[in-house]
N, C-alpha and C positions, 0 to 999 in steps of 0.2 A: 265501428269507431273505437279507437283506443281510449281506455279509461285513464284520465289524468286526475289524480286526487286533488281535492282542494286543500286537504291537510291530512297528515298521517300521524296517528296516535300510537304510542308504544307503552305497554306495561313495562315495568323495570325488571323485577326479580324473575329469573328463569325465562325471560323473554329477551331482554338485551344482554343480560349477564347470567353466568352460571353461578348464582349465589342468591341467598335470601338475606337481604340487608338487615331486616329486623332481628334475625337470629344472630348474624355476625356482629351487629352493633352491640347486642347484649353481651356476647362473648368478649368483645373488645373491652367493654366497661368492666367486666369481671377481671380481665387481665390487668386493667389499670387500677384495680382496687376500689372502683366506684360502685360496683354492684356485688351482691353476695353470690358465691358459687352455687348456692342452692337454687338460684334463679334459672339455672340451665334446664332443670327438669320441667319447670313451669313453662319455659319458652318452648320446649319440645311439645308439650301438650297443646299450647295455643297454636303452634305451627300445624299440627295435625287437624285441629278443628277448623283452621282457616281453609286448608285445602279440601276439607269436606263441605265447606260452605256453611259451617255451624259456629262461627266465631262469636263468643259472647262479648260484644263490642266494648261496652263500658268497663267491664272487668279487665279486658285486655289493655285498653288504653291507659287505665290507671297503673297497671303493671309496667307497660312498656315505656311510659313517659315519667316514671318515678324519678329517674336521675336528672331529668330536665328541671324539675321543680326547684325554684329558688335560685337557679343559675342564670348567668348573663348570656345573651346570644353570642357574644364574642368568644367566651370560653367554650361553648358547645360547638361553635363553628370550627374551632381549632381541633377539638376531639374528632369531629366528623371528617375533617381533612385527613387526619392521621388514620382513622378507620378506613377511609377510601384507599390510602396508599397501602395499608396492611392487607386488605382482603378483596378490594373491588377492582382496582385499576387493571389487573392482569386477567380478569375474568370476563371481559367483554367477548361475546360470541363473534368470531370472525364474520359470520354471515350477517350478523346485526350491523357490524361496522360497514360492510360492503353495501348493505341496503341503505343505510343512512347516507353514505357518500354518494350513491346513485341519486337519491332523492334531492340532496343538496345541489348536485350538478344540474338537476332539472328544475331547480327553484321551488321545490315543494316544501312547505313548512313541516317541521318535524317536532312533535310535542311528546315529551315524556309524561305519562299519566299514571301516577303511582299512589298506593295507599301509604307508603312510607312517608314519614314526616319530611318537610322541606329541608331542614338542616342536614339530615343524613343523605337525602337524595341529591342535593344540589351539586356536590363535587362531581358526580358522574354526569349530570346534565351538562356541566361546563366542559368536562373532558370530551364528551361526544359532540360538542358544539350544537346542542339541541336549540331549536328556535325558541322554545318555551318549555317551562316546567309547570305542571299542575300536580300538586302534592297535598298531603294533609298539612294544613297550616296550624301552627301552635300559638296559643294565646300568650300574650306578653302583658304584664302589668307592672308599672314602676320599674321598667327596664329589666325585668326578670321573667323567665318562663314560669307559668303557673302550674304546669303539669296537665293542663287541659287543652283541648283543640278548639279551633274556630270551626263551627259546623258549616257544611256537612263534612263528615269523615269521607275521604276520597277512596271509598271501597264500594264495590257492587253498584247499587243504584246511585250512590253518591258520586261515583266516577262519571256516570251519565249526566247528572245534574251539573257538575263542574265543567265537563266537556261541552255541554250545550251552552252554558254561560259564556265560555271562551269563544265558541264558534260565533255566537251572536255578537259579541264585542269586537271580534276580528273580521266580521263579514264573511265567515266561512260557512259552507253548507255541509251539515253532517251526513246528508244523503250522498254526498260526493267525498266522504272521508273513508279512511281505512283504519282499522284497529288491529294491532298485533297483541295477543294475550295468550296466557298459558293455562289458566285454571278456572274452576267453577265460578269464583267471584267476578271473573271477567265477562261472563255470559251477558250480564245486563248491558254492557257496552257493545260486545260483539254483535248482538242481535239488532242493534239500532244504527249501524253504520252502513255505508254503501257497499263496502267489502270487508269481510272478516277473515282474519288469518289466525289459526291456532298454532302456536309454536311449542313443539315438544309436549303435546298434551298427554296427561295421564289417561288411564283406561276410560274413566267416565267422561272426561272432557273430550276424548277422541270420539266416543260414541255420539255425543251431542253434536260435535263438529260434522261428523259424517252424515248424521240425520238431517242437518240443515244445509248441507252442501258447502260448508266453509272450507277454504283452502287449509291444508295442513303442511307445515314445514318442520323439518328436523334440523336443528342447528346444533353443532358440536362444539364443546369447549376447545380452546386453543391448546394445541399440543406443542411441547418443547421440541425444538429441532435436535 
């Protein structure tokens, strides 16, 4: 019998796109004069810890969301739109786009599931015509971002919690879902869906995927004609 998924979830960075949006977002803010150039080194350190599965979450969130603190959603949405045009739009993997188009033609819901905060992730979700976006939500008080998140953080186990909540609300069955992910923090989600797909996994992630019989796909960046 052909497996027809109830819903397909996609990680964002290095799964749908050849980019890490948390890194490029910080770089964009530095270019705009909204973040100090010294933050590049700290961002690189956090990036390595994330892919090792050792991210110090509270320290990282305080660092990553510092420029949101005290600013209005409208201001940050415009910055996020410009960041998308600058670094993200042209970095969608062609294989990701083809997969999404095939699922849409078959009427299968497509959900982007990312640790990146909603304002930064939303332009890509719209561009790809995703059915829904599940992202890290940011706290707002008195019309301004506080620099804190609305728990849970959409990473590792938090991804599973939020995906489970979404599936229950939408009447979808996680046992009949698919998840595409690329890194160690995705394992918590990959091991709980009906079908798991590791996209461009690193050495340790590939070892885990092979040991568990997950499908592995190699997606390539778009090349200029």
